[in-house]
C-alpha atoms as an extended CHARMM CRD file, in Angstrom:
* protein
*
        71  EXT
         1         1  MET       CA             -0.1840000000       -0.0600000000       -0.0320000000  PROA      1               0.0000000000
         2         2  ASN       CA              1.3040000000        3.3430000000       -0.9340000000  PROA      2               0.0000000000
         3         3  ALA       CA              0.9590000000        6.4660000000        1.2070000000  PROA      3               0.0000000000
         4         4  ILE       CA             -1.7640000000        7.8110000000       -1.3420000000  PROA      4               0.0000000000
         5         5  GLU       CA             -3.8670000000        4.6690000000       -0.5870000000  PROA      5               0.0000000000
         6         6  TYR       CA             -3.2200000000        4.8970000000        2.7630000000  PROA      6               0.0000000000
         7         7  ASP       CA             -4.2640000000        8.6370000000        3.2520000000  PROA      7               0.0000000000
         8         8  HSD       CA             -7.7180000000        7.4380000000        1.2210000000  PROA      8               0.0000000000
         9         9  ASP       CA             -8.5480000000        4.4610000000        3.6050000000  PROA      9               0.0000000000
        10        10  THR       CA             -7.6560000000        6.3200000000        6.7750000000  PROA      10              0.0000000000
        11        11  ASN       CA             -9.9340000000        8.9690000000        5.6000000000  PROA      11              0.0000000000
        12        12  GLU       CA            -12.5810000000        6.5930000000        4.9590000000  PROA      12              0.0000000000
        13        13  ILE       CA            -12.4430000000        5.1110000000        7.9260000000  PROA      13              0.0000000000
        14        14  THR       CA            -12.5070000000        8.4500000000        9.8740000000  PROA      14              0.0000000000
        15        15  ASP       CA            -15.2370000000        9.8500000000        8.0390000000  PROA      15              0.0000000000
        16        16  ALA       CA            -17.3950000000        6.3280000000        8.9740000000  PROA      16              0.0000000000
        17        17  LEU       CA            -16.2140000000        6.8570000000       12.5190000000  PROA      17              0.0000000000
        18        18  THR       CA            -17.1620000000       10.2010000000       12.6080000000  PROA      18              0.0000000000
        19        19  GLN       CA            -20.5830000000        9.2950000000       10.9100000000  PROA      19              0.0000000000
        20        20  LEU       CA            -21.2730000000        6.4440000000       13.3860000000  PROA      20              0.0000000000
        21        21  LYS       CA            -20.2310000000        8.6830000000       16.4950000000  PROA      21              0.0000000000
        22        22  GLY       CA            -23.2140000000       11.2280000000       15.3220000000  PROA      22              0.0000000000
        23        23  LEU       CA            -25.4140000000        8.5210000000       14.6810000000  PROA      23              0.0000000000
        24        24  VAL       CA            -25.2410000000        6.8660000000       18.1740000000  PROA      24              0.0000000000
        25        25  LEU       CA            -25.1000000000       10.3680000000       19.8160000000  PROA      25              0.0000000000
        26        26  VAL       CA            -28.4600000000       11.3730000000       17.9980000000  PROA      26              0.0000000000
        27        27  GLN       CA            -30.1380000000        8.3780000000       19.3940000000  PROA      27              0.0000000000
        28        28  PRO       CA            -30.9240000000        9.6380000000       22.7710000000  PROA      28              0.0000000000
        29        29  ILE       CA            -31.9050000000       13.1020000000       21.4910000000  PROA      29              0.0000000000
        30        30  LEU       CA            -34.4200000000       11.0450000000       19.3180000000  PROA      30              0.0000000000
        31        31  GLU       CA            -35.7110000000        8.9270000000       22.3250000000  PROA      31              0.0000000000
        32        32  ALA       CA            -36.0510000000       11.9030000000       24.3020000000  PROA      32              0.0000000000
        33        33  ARG       CA            -38.3290000000       13.7620000000       21.6100000000  PROA      33              0.0000000000
        34        34  GLY       CA            -40.4030000000       10.7900000000       21.6360000000  PROA      34              0.0000000000
        35        35  VAL       CA            -39.9960000000        9.7790000000       17.9110000000  PROA      35              0.0000000000
        36        36  SER       CA            -41.9150000000        6.9750000000       16.7420000000  PROA      36              0.0000000000
        37        37  ASN       CA            -40.5060000000        3.5250000000       17.2370000000  PROA      37              0.0000000000
        38        38  GLN       CA            -40.2460000000        2.9710000000       13.2990000000  PROA      38              0.0000000000
        39        39  GLU       CA            -37.8590000000        6.0260000000       13.0770000000  PROA      39              0.0000000000
        40        40  LEU       CA            -35.9960000000        4.8140000000       16.1150000000  PROA      40              0.0000000000
        41        41  GLU       CA            -35.9950000000        1.3530000000       14.4870000000  PROA      41              0.0000000000
        42        42  ARG       CA            -34.3850000000        3.0220000000       10.7600000000  PROA      42              0.0000000000
        43        43  HSD       CA            -31.7240000000        4.9340000000       12.7930000000  PROA      43              0.0000000000
        44        44  THR       CA            -30.6600000000        1.6020000000       14.4260000000  PROA      44              0.0000000000
        45        45  VAL       CA            -30.6660000000        0.3200000000       10.9440000000  PROA      45              0.0000000000
        46        46  GLU       CA            -28.1870000000        2.9610000000        9.6870000000  PROA      46              0.0000000000
        47        47  ILE       CA            -26.1780000000        2.5970000000       12.9950000000  PROA      47              0.0000000000
        48        48  ASP       CA            -25.5500000000       -0.9180000000       11.8820000000  PROA      48              0.0000000000
        49        49  ARG       CA            -25.2600000000       -0.2560000000        8.3280000000  PROA      49              0.0000000000
        50        50  VAL       CA            -22.6180000000        2.5310000000        9.2600000000  PROA      50              0.0000000000
        51        51  ARG       CA            -20.8100000000       -0.0440000000       12.0870000000  PROA      51              0.0000000000
        52        52  SER       CA            -20.6430000000       -3.0380000000        9.5060000000  PROA      52              0.0000000000
        53        53  ARG       CA            -18.9150000000       -0.6280000000        6.8630000000  PROA      53              0.0000000000
        54        54  LEU       CA            -16.6190000000        0.7440000000        9.3600000000  PROA      54              0.0000000000
        55        55  ALA       CA            -15.5640000000       -2.8430000000       10.4910000000  PROA      55              0.0000000000
        56        56  GLU       CA            -15.1780000000       -3.8680000000        6.8010000000  PROA      56              0.0000000000
        57        57  LEU       CA            -12.8300000000       -0.9130000000        5.9090000000  PROA      57              0.0000000000
        58        58  VAL       CA            -10.7270000000       -1.5280000000        8.9720000000  PROA      58              0.0000000000
        59        59  ARG       CA            -10.3210000000       -5.4600000000        7.7240000000  PROA      59              0.0000000000
        60        60  SER       CA             -9.7890000000       -4.5140000000        4.3550000000  PROA      60              0.0000000000
        61        61  SER       CA             -7.1500000000       -1.6440000000        5.3310000000  PROA      61              0.0000000000
        62        62  GLY       CA             -4.7200000000       -4.7900000000        6.5360000000  PROA      62              0.0000000000
        63        63  GLY       CA             -5.2990000000       -3.9040000000       10.3180000000  PROA      63              0.0000000000
        64        64  GLY       CA             -5.8330000000       -0.4370000000       10.7740000000  PROA      64              0.0000000000
        65        65  VAL       CA             -4.1740000000        1.0280000000       13.6390000000  PROA      65              0.0000000000
        66        66  GLU       CA             -1.3920000000       -2.0690000000       14.4740000000  PROA      66              0.0000000000
        67        67  SER       CA             -0.2220000000       -2.3940000000       10.7790000000  PROA      67              0.0000000000
        68        68  ALA       CA              0.3420000000        1.6730000000       10.7210000000  PROA      68              0.0000000000
        69        69  ALA       CA              2.2640000000        1.5630000000       13.6540000000  PROA      69              0.0000000000
        70        70  ALA       CA              4.3680000000       -1.1050000000       12.3050000000  PROA      70              0.0000000000
        71        71  ALA       CA              5.0620000000        0.7050000000        9.3460000000  PROA      71              0.0000000000
């Protein structure tokens, strides 16, 4: 993996992680505002989708932080 590929992979991971954090932080706000169960379920499905995407990005990056530290 060259430096450009590493930067691209790192940016994708950072973006997915930021998106996941935002979704998780919004969940209790949605609950407090009393949104419908259907809306909460859609939100939970999106959290699961982004979490799976993040996991795939980390796996495909060759080990994430551990491999970056070894380089």
